[in-house]
TIRO-2110 file (N, C-alpha, C; in Angstrom, 1 decimal):
// TIRO-2110
1.1, -9.0, -35.6, N, 1, A
0.5, -9.5, -34.4, CA, 1, A
1.0, -10.9, -34.1, C, 1, A
1.2, -11.2, -32.8, N, 2, A
1.7, -12.5, -32.4, CA, 2, A
0.6, -13.5, -32.5, C, 2, A
0.8, -14.6, -33.2, N, 3, A
-0.3, -15.6, -33.3, CA, 3, A
-0.1, -16.7, -32.3, C, 3, A
0.9, -16.7, -31.5, N, 4, A
1.1, -17.7, -30.5, CA, 4, A
0.3, -17.4, -29.3, C, 4, A
-0.5, -18.4, -28.8, N, 5, A
-1.3, -18.1, -27.6, CA, 5, A
-0.4, -17.8, -26.4, C, 5, A
-1.0, -17.1, -25.5, N, 6, A
-0.3, -16.8, -24.2, CA, 6, A
-0.9, -17.5, -23.1, C, 6, A
-0.1, -17.9, -22.2, N, 7, A
-0.5, -18.6, -20.9, CA, 7, A
0.0, -17.7, -19.8, C, 7, A
-0.7, -17.6, -18.7, N, 8, A
-0.3, -16.7, -17.6, CA, 8, A
-0.2, -17.6, -16.3, C, 8, A
0.7, -17.2, -15.5, N, 9, A
0.8, -17.8, -14.1, CA, 9, A
1.2, -16.7, -13.1, C, 9, A
0.8, -16.9, -11.9, N, 10, A
1.2, -16.0, -10.8, CA, 10, A
2.5, -16.4, -10.3, C, 10, A
3.4, -15.4, -10.0, N, 11, A
4.7, -15.7, -9.5, CA, 11, A
4.8, -14.8, -8.2, C, 11, A
5.3, -15.4, -7.1, N, 12, A
5.5, -14.7, -5.9, CA, 12, A
6.7, -13.8, -6.0, C, 12, A
6.5, -12.6, -5.4, N, 13, A
7.6, -11.7, -5.2, CA, 13, A
8.3, -11.8, -3.9, C, 13, A
9.6, -11.8, -3.8, N, 14, A
10.3, -11.9, -2.5, CA, 14, A
10.1, -10.6, -1.7, C, 14, A
10.4, -10.7, -0.5, N, 15, A
10.2, -9.5, 0.4, CA, 15, A
11.1, -8.3, 0.0, C, 15, A
12.3, -8.5, -0.5, N, 16, A
13.2, -7.4, -0.9, CA, 16, A
12.6, -6.7, -2.1, C, 16, A
12.0, -7.5, -3.1, N, 17, A
11.4, -7.0, -4.3, CA, 17, A
10.1, -6.2, -3.9, C, 17, A
9.4, -6.7, -2.9, N, 18, A
8.2, -6.0, -2.5, CA, 18, A
8.5, -4.6, -1.9, C, 18, A
9.6, -4.6, -1.1, N, 19, A
10.0, -3.4, -0.4, CA, 19, A
10.5, -2.4, -1.5, C, 19, A
11.3, -2.9, -2.5, N, 20, A
11.7, -2.0, -3.6, CA, 20, A
10.5, -1.3, -4.3, C, 20, A
9.4, -2.1, -4.5, N, 21, A
8.2, -1.6, -5.1, CA, 21, A
7.5, -0.6, -4.2, C, 21, A
7.5, -0.9, -2.9, N, 22, A
6.9, 0.1, -1.9, CA, 22, A
7.7, 1.4, -1.9, C, 22, A
9.0, 1.3, -2.0, N, 23, A
9.8, 2.5, -2.1, CA, 23, A
9.6, 3.3, -3.3, C, 23, A
9.2, 2.7, -4.4, N, 24, A
9.1, 3.4, -5.7, CA, 24, A
7.8, 4.0, -6.0, C, 24, A
6.8, 3.9, -5.1, N, 25, A
5.5, 4.4, -5.3, CA, 25, A
5.2, 5.4, -4.3, C, 25, A
4.0, 6.1, -4.4, N, 26, A
3.6, 7.0, -3.4, CA, 26, A
2.1, 7.0, -3.2, C, 26, A
1.4, 6.1, -3.9, N, 27, A
-0.1, 6.0, -3.8, CA, 27, A
-0.5, 4.6, -3.6, C, 27, A
-1.3, 4.3, -2.6, N, 28, A
-1.7, 3.0, -2.4, CA, 28, A
-3.2, 3.0, -1.8, C, 28, A
-3.6, 1.8, -1.3, N, 29, A
-4.9, 1.7, -0.7, CA, 29, A
-4.8, 1.1, 0.6, C, 29, A
-5.5, 1.7, 1.6, N, 30, A
-5.6, 1.2, 2.9, CA, 30, A
-6.9, 0.6, 3.2, C, 30, A
-6.9, -0.5, 3.8, N, 31, A
-8.2, -1.2, 4.2, CA, 31, A
-8.3, -1.2, 5.7, C, 31, A
-9.4, -0.6, 6.2, N, 32, A
-9.7, -0.5, 7.6, CA, 32, A
-11.1, -1.0, 7.9, C, 32, A
-11.4, -1.3, 9.1, N, 33, A
-12.8, -1.7, 9.5, CA, 33, A
-13.4, -0.5, 10.2, C, 33, A
-14.6, -0.1, 9.6, N, 34, A
-15.3, 1.0, 10.1, CA, 34, A
-16.7, 0.5, 10.5, C, 34, A
-17.1, 0.6, 11.7, N, 35, A
-18.4, 0.1, 12.2, CA, 35, A
-18.7, -1.3, 11.8, C, 35, A
-17.6, -2.1, 11.9, N, 36, A
-17.7, -3.6, 11.6, CA, 36, A
-17.7, -3.9, 10.2, C, 36, A
-17.5, -3.0, 9.3, N, 37, A
-17.5, -3.2, 7.8, CA, 37, A
-16.2, -2.8, 7.2, C, 37, A
-15.7, -3.6, 6.2, N, 38, A
-14.5, -3.2, 5.5, CA, 38, A
-14.6, -1.9, 4.8, C, 38, A
-13.6, -1.1, 4.8, N, 39, A
-13.5, 0.2, 4.1, CA, 39, A
-12.2, 0.3, 3.4, C, 39, A
-12.1, 0.5, 2.1, N, 40, A
-10.8, 0.6, 1.4, CA, 40, A
-10.8, 2.0, 0.7, C, 40, A
-9.7, 2.7, 0.9, N, 41, A
-9.6, 4.1, 0.3, CA, 41, A
-8.2, 4.3, -0.1, C, 41, A
-8.0, 5.1, -1.2, N, 42, A
-6.6, 5.5, -1.6, CA, 42, A
-6.0, 6.5, -0.6, C, 42, A
-4.7, 6.3, -0.4, N, 43, A
-3.9, 7.2, 0.4, CA, 43, A
-2.5, 7.4, -0.3, C, 43, A
-2.0, 8.6, -0.1, N, 44, A
-0.6, 8.7, -0.4, CA, 44, A
0.3, 8.3, 0.7, C, 44, A
1.5, 7.9, 0.5, N, 45, A
2.3, 7.3, 1.5, CA, 45, A
3.8, 7.4, 1.2, C, 45, A
4.6, 7.1, 2.1, N, 46, A
6.1, 6.9, 1.9, CA, 46, A
6.5, 5.7, 2.7, C, 46, A
7.4, 5.0, 2.1, N, 47, A
8.1, 3.8, 2.8, CA, 47, A
9.2, 4.4, 3.6, C, 47, A
9.1, 4.4, 4.9, N, 48, A
10.1, 5.1, 5.8, CA, 48, A
10.4, 4.3, 7.0, C, 48, A
11.7, 4.0, 7.2, N, 49, A
12.1, 3.2, 8.4, CA, 49, A
11.3, 1.9, 8.5, C, 49, A
11.2, 1.2, 7.5, N, 50, A
10.5, -0.1, 7.4, CA, 50, A
9.0, -0.1, 7.8, C, 50, A
8.4, 1.0, 7.4, N, 51, A
6.9, 1.2, 7.7, CA, 51, A
6.3, 2.0, 6.6, C, 51, A
5.0, 1.8, 6.4, N, 52, A
4.2, 2.7, 5.5, CA, 52, A
3.8, 3.9, 6.3, C, 52, A
4.2, 5.1, 5.9, N, 53, A
3.9, 6.3, 6.6, CA, 53, A
2.8, 7.1, 5.8, C, 53, A
1.8, 7.5, 6.5, N, 54, A
0.6, 8.2, 5.8, CA, 54, A
0.3, 9.5, 6.5, C, 54, A
0.0, 10.5, 5.8, N, 55, A
-0.6, 11.8, 6.3, CA, 55, A
-1.9, 12.0, 5.6, C, 55, A
-2.9, 12.1, 6.3, N, 56, A
-4.3, 12.2, 5.7, CA, 56, A
-5.1, 13.2, 6.5, C, 56, A
-6.2, 13.6, 5.9, N, 57, A
-7.2, 14.4, 6.5, CA, 57, A
-7.9, 13.6, 7.6, C, 57, A
-8.2, 14.1, 8.7, N, 58, A
-9.0, 13.4, 9.7, CA, 58, A
-10.3, 13.0, 9.1, C, 58, A
-10.8, 11.8, 9.4, N, 59, A
-12.0, 11.3, 8.9, CA, 59, A
-12.2, 9.8, 9.0, C, 59, A
-13.0, 9.2, 8.2, N, 60, A
-13.3, 7.8, 8.3, CA, 60, A
-12.1, 6.9, 8.4, C, 60, A
-11.1, 7.1, 7.4, N, 61, A
-10.0, 6.2, 7.4, CA, 61, A
-9.0, 6.4, 8.6, C, 61, A
-9.0, 7.5, 9.2, N, 62, A
-8.1, 7.7, 10.3, CA, 62, A
-8.8, 7.6, 11.7, C, 62, A
-10.1, 7.4, 11.7, N, 63, A
-10.8, 7.4, 13.0, CA, 63, A
-10.2, 6.2, 13.9, C, 63, A
-9.6, 6.6, 15.0, N, 64, A
-9.1, 5.6, 15.9, CA, 64, A
-7.7, 5.1, 15.6, C, 64, A
-7.2, 5.3, 14.4, N, 65, A
-5.9, 4.7, 14.0, CA, 65, A
-4.8, 5.4, 14.8, C, 65, A
-5.0, 6.6, 15.3, N, 66, A
-3.9, 7.3, 15.9, CA, 66, A
-4.1, 7.3, 17.5, C, 66, A
-5.0, 6.5, 18.0, N, 67, A
-5.2, 6.4, 19.4, CA, 67, A
-4.0, 5.7, 20.0, C, 67, A
-3.3, 6.3, 20.9, N, 68, A
-2.1, 5.7, 21.6, CA, 68, A
-2.5, 4.4, 22.2, C, 68, A
-1.7, 3.4, 22.1, N, 69, A
-1.9, 2.1, 22.7, CA, 69, A
-2.9, 1.2, 22.0, C, 69, A
-3.6, 1.7, 21.0, N, 70, A
-4.6, 0.9, 20.3, CA, 70, A
-3.9, 0.1, 19.2, C, 70, A
-4.2, -1.2, 19.1, N, 71, A
-3.7, -2.0, 18.0, CA, 71, A
-4.7, -2.2, 16.9, C, 71, A
-4.6, -1.4, 15.9, N, 72, A
-5.5, -1.5, 14.8, CA, 72, A
-4.9, -2.2, 13.6, C, 72, A
-5.4, -3.4, 13.4, N, 73, A
-5.0, -4.2, 12.2, CA, 73, A
-5.5, -3.6, 11.0, C, 73, A
-4.6, -3.4, 10.0, N, 74, A
-5.0, -2.8, 8.7, CA, 74, A
-4.3, -3.5, 7.6, C, 74, A
-4.8, -3.3, 6.4, N, 75, A
-4.2, -3.8, 5.2, CA, 75, A
-3.8, -2.7, 4.3, C, 75, A
-2.8, -2.8, 3.6, N, 76, A
-2.3, -1.8, 2.6, CA, 76, A
-1.9, -2.5, 1.4, C, 76, A
-2.2, -1.9, 0.2, N, 77, A
-1.9, -2.5, -1.1, CA, 77, A
-1.5, -1.5, -2.1, C, 77, A
-0.5, -1.9, -2.9, N, 78, A
-0.1, -1.1, -4.1, CA, 78, A
-0.1, -2.1, -5.3, C, 78, A
-0.3, -1.5, -6.5, N, 79, A
-0.3, -2.4, -7.7, CA, 79, A
0.0, -1.6, -8.9, C, 79, A
0.2, -2.4, -10.0, N, 80, A
0.3, -1.8, -11.3, CA, 80, A
-0.2, -2.8, -12.3, C, 80, A
-0.9, -2.4, -13.3, N, 81, A
-1.5, -3.4, -14.2, CA, 81, A
-1.6, -2.7, -15.6, C, 81, A
-1.6, -3.6, -16.6, N, 82, A
-1.7, -3.2, -18.0, CA, 82, A
-3.0, -3.9, -18.5, C, 82, A
-4.0, -3.2, -18.9, N, 83, A
-5.2, -3.7, -19.3, CA, 83, A
-5.1, -4.3, -20.7, C, 83, A
-4.1, -3.9, -21.5, N, 84, A
-4.0, -4.4, -22.9, CA, 84, A
-3.4, -5.8, -22.8, C, 84, A
-2.3, -6.0, -22.1, N, 85, A
-1.6, -7.3, -22.2, CA, 85, A
-1.9, -8.2, -20.9, C, 85, A
-2.8, -7.7, -20.1, N, 86, A
-3.3, -8.4, -18.9, CA, 86, A
-2.1, -8.8, -18.0, C, 86, A
-1.2, -7.9, -17.8, N, 87, A
-0.1, -8.2, -16.9, CA, 87, A
-0.2, -7.2, -15.7, C, 87, A
0.6, -7.5, -14.7, N, 88, A
0.6, -6.6, -13.5, CA, 88, A
1.2, -7.3, -12.3, C, 88, A
1.2, -6.5, -11.2, N, 89, A
1.7, -7.0, -10.0, CA, 89, A
1.0, -6.3, -8.8, C, 89, A
1.1, -6.9, -7.7, N, 90, A
0.6, -6.2, -6.5, CA, 90, A
1.5, -6.6, -5.3, C, 90, A
1.5, -5.7, -4.3, N, 91, A
2.2, -5.9, -3.0, CA, 91, A
1.2, -5.6, -1.9, C, 91, A
1.1, -6.5, -1.0, N, 92, A
0.2, -6.3, 0.2, CA, 92, A
1.1, -6.2, 1.5, C, 92, A
0.6, -5.3, 2.3, N, 93, A
1.2, -5.2, 3.7, CA, 93, A
0.1, -5.4, 4.7, C, 93, A
0.3, -6.2, 5.7, N, 94, A
-0.6, -6.3, 6.8, CA, 94, A
0.1, -5.9, 8.0, C, 94, A
-0.5, -5.1, 8.9, N, 95, A
0.2, -4.7, 10.1, CA, 95, A
-0.7, -3.9, 11.0, C, 95, A
0.0, -3.2, 11.9, N, 96, A
-0.7, -2.4, 12.9, CA, 96, A
-0.5, -0.9, 12.6, C, 96, A
-1.6, -0.2, 12.6, N, 97, A
-1.5, 1.3, 12.5, CA, 97, A
-1.3, 1.9, 13.9, C, 97, A
-0.4, 2.9, 13.9, N, 98, A
-0.1, 3.5, 15.2, CA, 98, A
0.2, 5.0, 14.9, C, 98, A
0.1, 5.8, 15.9, N, 99, A
0.4, 7.3, 15.7, CA, 99, A
1.8, 7.4, 15.3, C, 99, A
2.1, 8.5, 14.6, N, 100, A
3.4, 8.8, 14.1, CA, 100, A
3.6, 10.3, 14.1, C, 100, A
4.7, 10.7, 14.7, N, 101, A
5.0, 12.1, 14.7, CA, 101, A
6.4, 12.3, 14.0, C, 101, A
6.4, 12.8, 12.8, N, 102, A
7.7, 13.0, 12.1, CA, 102, A
8.5, 14.0, 12.7, C, 102, A
9.8, 13.7, 12.9, N, 103, A
10.7, 14.7, 13.5, CA, 103, A
11.5, 15.4, 12.4, C, 103, A
11.4, 14.9, 11.2, N, 104, A
12.1, 15.4, 10.0, CA, 104, A
11.2, 15.3, 8.9, C, 104, A
11.4, 16.1, 7.8, N, 105, A
10.5, 16.0, 6.6, CA, 105, A
10.5, 14.6, 6.1, C, 105, A
9.4, 14.1, 5.7, N, 106, A
9.2, 12.8, 5.2, CA, 106, A
8.6, 13.0, 3.8, C, 106, A
9.1, 12.2, 2.8, N, 107, A
8.7, 12.4, 1.4, CA, 107, A
7.3, 11.9, 1.1, C, 107, A
6.3, 12.5, 1.9, N, 108, A
4.9, 12.2, 1.6, CA, 108, A
4.3, 13.5, 1.0, C, 108, A
3.6, 13.4, -0.1, N, 109, A
3.0, 14.5, -0.7, CA, 109, A
1.5, 14.4, -0.3, C, 109, A
1.1, 14.9, 0.9, N, 110, A
-0.3, 14.7, 1.3, CA, 110, A
-1.3, 15.5, 0.4, C, 110, A
-2.4, 14.9, 0.2, N, 111, A
-3.5, 15.6, -0.5, CA, 111, A
-4.2, 16.6, 0.4, C, 111, A
-3.9, 16.5, 1.7, N, 112, A
-4.5, 17.5, 2.6, CA, 112, A
-3.7, 18.8, 2.5, C, 112, A
-4.3, 19.9, 2.9, N, 113, A
-3.6, 21.2, 2.8, CA, 113, A
-2.3, 21.2, 3.4, C, 113, A
-2.2, 21.5, 4.7, N, 114, A
-0.9, 21.6, 5.4, CA, 114, A
-0.9, 20.5, 6.4, C, 114, A
0.0, 19.5, 6.2, N, 115, A
0.0, 18.4, 7.2, CA, 115, A
0.4, 18.8, 8.6, C, 115, A
1.1, 19.9, 8.7, N, 116, A
1.5, 20.3, 10.1, CA, 116, A
0.3, 20.9, 10.8, C, 116, A
-0.7, 21.3, 10.1, N, 117, A
-1.9, 21.9, 10.8, CA, 117, A
-3.1, 21.0, 10.8, C, 117, A
-3.4, 20.3, 9.7, N, 118, A
-4.6, 19.5, 9.6, CA, 118, A
-4.4, 18.1, 9.4, C, 118, A
-3.2, 17.6, 9.0, N, 119, A
-3.0, 16.2, 8.7, CA, 119, A
-2.9, 15.3, 9.9, C, 119, A
-3.3, 14.1, 9.7, N, 120, A
-3.2, 13.1, 10.7, CA, 120, A
-2.1, 12.1, 10.3, C, 120, A
-1.1, 12.0, 11.0, N, 121, A
0.1, 11.1, 10.7, CA, 121, A
-0.1, 9.8, 11.4, C, 121, A
0.1, 8.7, 10.6, N, 122, A
0.2, 7.4, 11.3, CA, 122, A
1.1, 6.5, 10.4, C, 122, A
1.5, 5.4, 11.0, N, 123, A
2.3, 4.5, 10.2, CA, 123, A
1.8, 3.1, 10.4, C, 123, A
2.0, 2.3, 9.4, N, 124, A
1.6, 0.9, 9.4, CA, 124, A
2.9, 0.1, 9.6, C, 124, A
3.1, -0.5, 10.7, N, 125, A
4.2, -1.4, 11.0, CA, 125, A
3.9, -2.8, 10.6, C, 125, A
4.6, -3.3, 9.5, N, 126, A
4.2, -4.5, 8.9, CA, 126, A
4.5, -5.7, 9.8, C, 126, A
3.6, -6.7, 9.8, N, 127, A
4.0, -8.0, 10.3, CA, 127, A
4.0, -9.0, 9.2, C, 127, A
3.5, -8.6, 8.0, N, 128, A
3.5, -9.5, 6.8, CA, 128, A
3.5, -8.6, 5.6, C, 128, A
4.5, -9.0, 4.7, N, 129, A
4.6, -8.3, 3.4, CA, 129, A
4.7, -9.4, 2.3, C, 129, A
3.8, -9.3, 1.3, N, 130, A
3.9, -10.3, 0.3, CA, 130, A
3.5, -9.6, -1.1, C, 130, A
3.8, -10.3, -2.1, N, 131, A
3.5, -9.7, -3.4, CA, 131, A
3.5, -10.8, -4.5, C, 131, A
2.9, -10.5, -5.6, N, 132, A
2.9, -11.4, -6.7, CA, 132, A
2.8, -10.6, -8.0, C, 132, A
3.2, -11.3, -9.1, N, 133, A
3.0, -10.7, -10.4, CA, 133, A
2.5, -11.8, -11.4, C, 133, A
1.9, -11.3, -12.5, N, 134, A
1.4, -12.2, -13.5, CA, 134, A
2.5, -12.3, -14.5, C, 134, A
2.9, -13.5, -14.8, N, 135, A
4.0, -13.8, -15.8, CA, 135, A
3.3, -14.5, -17.0, C, 135, A
3.6, -13.9, -18.2, N, 136, A
3.1, -14.5, -19.4, CA, 136, A
4.1, -15.4, -20.0, C, 136, A
3.6, -16.6, -20.4, N, 137, A
4.4, -17.6, -21.1, CA, 137, A
3.9, -17.8, -22.5, C, 137, A
4.7, -17.6, -23.5, N, 138, A
4.3, -17.8, -24.9, CA, 138, A
4.3, -19.3, -25.2, C, 138, A
3.3, -19.8, -25.8, N, 139, A
3.2, -21.2, -26.1, CA, 139, A
3.5, -21.4, -27.6, C, 139, A
4.4, -22.2, -27.9, N, 140, A
4.8, -22.4, -29.3, CA, 140, A
3.8, -23.3, -30.0, C, 140, A
3.8, -23.2, -31.3, N, 141, A
2.8, -24.0, -32.1, CA, 141, A
3.6, -25.1, -32.8, C, 141, A
END
């Protein structure tokens, strides 16, 4: 066992690193406002043409997001963490949700049955992407 104490600090991730992490995952959380209250739910997604693309069942998280011409500000987040060594990272995307009609197959594995029949497609066009990770520094004795 390491007897040297650990110290942690947050380190910002650059935009390119954030995008690499967005490309490497398929499950995140979307934050929307429903009846004036924040609502955060997991969604599967793909990073496609510089946007987060989602296919989901119609319902609370998609209500109004696909209305043409509506500007719905949303937040999206992915992360990874290790409870043992208290390390991890997160990437946040803030942007506008808008309707999306895929014209070619998109690598989204929706949890809804058949996205061509029941899925609601939308994309989040980012205006801000940021990320950070916890870096551990070993302190010598």
